[in-house]
C-alpha positions in Angstrom: 131.6 -20.0 -3.3 129.1 -18.7 -0.9 130.2 -16.8 2.2 128.9 -17.2 5.8 127.1 -14.0 7.1 129.2 -11.9 9.3 128.0 -11.8 12.9 126.7 -14.1 15.7 125.8 -17.5 15.0 122.3 -18.7 16.0 123.4 -20.4 19.2 125.2 -17.2 20.3 122.2 -15.0 19.7 120.0 -17.4 21.6 122.3 -17.3 24.6 122.4 -13.4 24.6 118.6 -13.1 24.4 118.2 -15.5 27.4 120.7 -13.5 29.4 118.9 -10.2 28.6 115.6 -11.6 29.8 117.2 -12.5 33.1 118.4 -8.9 33.6 115.6 -6.7 35.2 117.2 -3.6 33.7 116.5 -4.9 30.2 112.9 -5.9 31.2 111.1 -2.8 32.5 107.7 -3.2 34.2 104.8 -2.0 32.1 102.8 0.8 33.6 99.5 -0.2 35.1 96.3 1.0 33.5 94.5 3.8 35.4 90.9 2.7 35.0 88.4 5.5 35.5 86.4 5.0 38.8 88.9 2.5 40.2 90.7 3.8 43.3 94.1 2.8 44.4 93.4 1.3 47.9 97.1 1.3 48.9 97.0 5.1 49.1 94.4 5.0 51.8 95.7 2.6 54.3 96.0 5.1 57.2 93.2 4.6 59.8 90.5 7.3 60.1 91.2 7.9 63.8 94.9 8.0 63.4 97.0 9.4 66.3 100.2 11.5 65.8 103.4 9.7 66.5 104.5 12.2 69.1 101.1 12.0 71.1 101.4 11.3 74.8 99.7 8.2 76.4 96.8 10.3 77.7 96.3 12.0 74.3 96.4 8.6 72.6 93.7 7.2 74.9 91.5 10.2 74.4 92.0 10.0 70.6 91.1 6.4 70.6 88.1 6.4 72.9 87.1 10.1 73.4 87.0 12.0 76.7 84.7 10.7 79.4 81.3 12.5 79.4 78.6 12.4 82.1 75.1 11.1 81.5 71.8 12.8 82.0 70.8 14.4 85.4 69.4 12.0 87.9 68.3 14.6 90.4 67.0 18.1 89.9 69.4 21.0 90.4 68.3 24.4 91.6 68.5 27.1 94.4 67.1 27.8 97.8 64.3 30.3 97.9 62.7 32.2 100.8 60.5 30.1 103.2 62.7 27.1 102.6 61.4 26.5 99.1 63.5 24.7 96.4 63.4 26.3 92.9 64.4 23.8 90.2 66.5 25.1 87.3 67.6 21.8 85.6 65.2 19.0 86.0 65.9 15.2 86.1 66.6 13.7 82.7 68.3 16.9 81.4 71.1 15.9 79.0 74.3 18.0 79.2 75.3 20.5 77.8 72.2 22.4 79.0 71.5 26.0 80.1 68.5 27.5 82.0 68.1 31.2 82.8 65.6 32.9 85.0 64.8 36.5 85.8 63.9 37.6 89.4 62.6 40.9 90.7 62.6 40.9 94.5 63.6 42.7 97.7 66.9 41.7 99.2 67.4 40.6 102.8 70.6 42.7 102.8 70.9 46.1 101.3 73.1 45.4 98.2 74.1 41.7 98.7 72.6 38.5 97.4 73.7 35.0 98.5 72.4 32.0 96.7 72.6 28.4 97.9 72.8 25.8 95.2 71.1 22.4 95.9 70.3 19.1 94.2 67.5 16.8 95.2 63.9 15.8 94.8 62.4 17.5 97.9 60.3 20.7 97.7 61.9 21.7 101.0 65.3 23.2 100.5 67.0 21.9 103.7 66.1 18.3 102.7 68.2 18.4 99.5 71.9 18.0 99.1 74.1 21.1 99.4 76.2 21.8 96.3 77.7 25.2 96.9 77.0 28.9 97.4 77.5 32.0 95.2 77.2 35.7 96.1 76.8 39.0 94.3 77.6 42.4 95.9 77.1 46.1 95.0 73.6 45.5 93.7 71.7 48.5 92.6 68.0 48.7 93.4 65.2 50.1 91.4 63.2 53.1 92.6 60.7 50.8 94.3 63.5 49.2 96.3 63.6 45.9 94.4 66.5 44.3 92.6 66.5 42.8 89.1 68.6 39.7 89.1 69.3 37.2 86.3 70.4 33.7 87.4 71.8 31.2 84.9 72.6 27.5 85.4 74.9 25.8 82.8 75.8 22.2 83.0 78.6 21.0 80.7 79.1 17.4 79.5 81.9 16.8 82.0 79.5 17.3 85.0 80.7 20.9 85.8 77.9 23.3 86.9 78.4 27.0 86.3 76.1 29.4 88.1 76.1 33.1 87.3 74.3 36.0 89.1 73.9 39.2 87.1 72.5 42.5 88.3 70.4 43.9 85.3 70.7 47.5 86.6 74.4 47.8 87.3 75.5 45.0 84.9 77.7 43.4 87.6 78.1 39.7 87.5 79.4 36.8 89.6 80.2 33.3 88.4 81.0 30.2 90.3 81.6 26.6 89.2 80.7 23.4 91.1 81.0 19.6 90.8 77.6 18.1 91.3 77.7 15.3 93.9 75.6 13.0 91.7 78.4 13.0 89.1 81.4 12.7 91.5 81.4 8.9 91.5 80.7 8.7 87.8 83.3 11.2 86.5 86.1 11.2 89.2 87.1 7.6 89.5 90.7 6.5 88.6 89.6 4.8 85.4 87.9 8.0 84.1 90.6 10.5 85.0 93.6 8.4 84.0 93.6 9.8 80.4 93.0 13.5 81.3 95.7 16.1 81.0 97.3 17.4 84.2 95.7 20.8 83.9 92.2 19.3 83.9 92.9 17.0 86.8 94.3 20.0 88.8 91.1 22.0 88.0 88.9 19.1 89.3 90.9 18.9 92.5 90.5 22.7 93.0 86.7 22.3 92.6 86.5 19.4 95.0 88.5 21.3 97.6 86.1 24.2 97.2 83.2 21.8 97.6 84.8 20.4 100.8 85.2 23.9 102.3 81.6 24.7 101.5 80.3 21.5 103.0 82.3 22.1 106.2 80.8 25.5 106.5 77.3 24.1 105.9 77.9 21.4 108.5 79.0 24.0 111.1 76.0 26.2 110.4 73.6 23.4 110.8 75.2 22.3 114.1 74.9 25.9 115.4 71.2 26.0 114.5 70.6 22.6 116.2 
């Protein structure tokens, strides 16, 4: 007499196999093939211009759109020369950042002091252009012929700030002043343009504008006295 095989019957084995297929532990996911030249896009979902999570609102705005920059010069910028002449350093159409340097050899009105008036405008006559500011240099040493050697440099950055430096080539003394050009005031100092700037930069702009106001008041008083 034949014996039945010991173990599960066919229906029992079928039920156990079906149950194992439903269990995810018993059905591991096969690894994906790493095809050469094929890049996993999911690893590069971060945007190119991403902003740190702890960035302030102003920093976020600057990271998204960049800091406001001024456009090219509309009016020439230069200095007042003797006989009411206007000497241009930065011409119209100049694109910031831009620097221009000139070397002068001349006699001084005062013994060891030089005062330079900065102007912007299109007239060849200095007093018909717009006053920007004034810079001075003291303790100037003269050559044996009684003349001074002065180097004057104008530098305009992409935020509309003009830096003017006077340097005595003999004594190596230097004076530097910074100004906001009137032609850029409406363009760079409106509420929309400064809203994303840091507090320190806004404070620096205010200081420069206050300096401009004092210089303009002095210029107005001088002209009224001359008239």
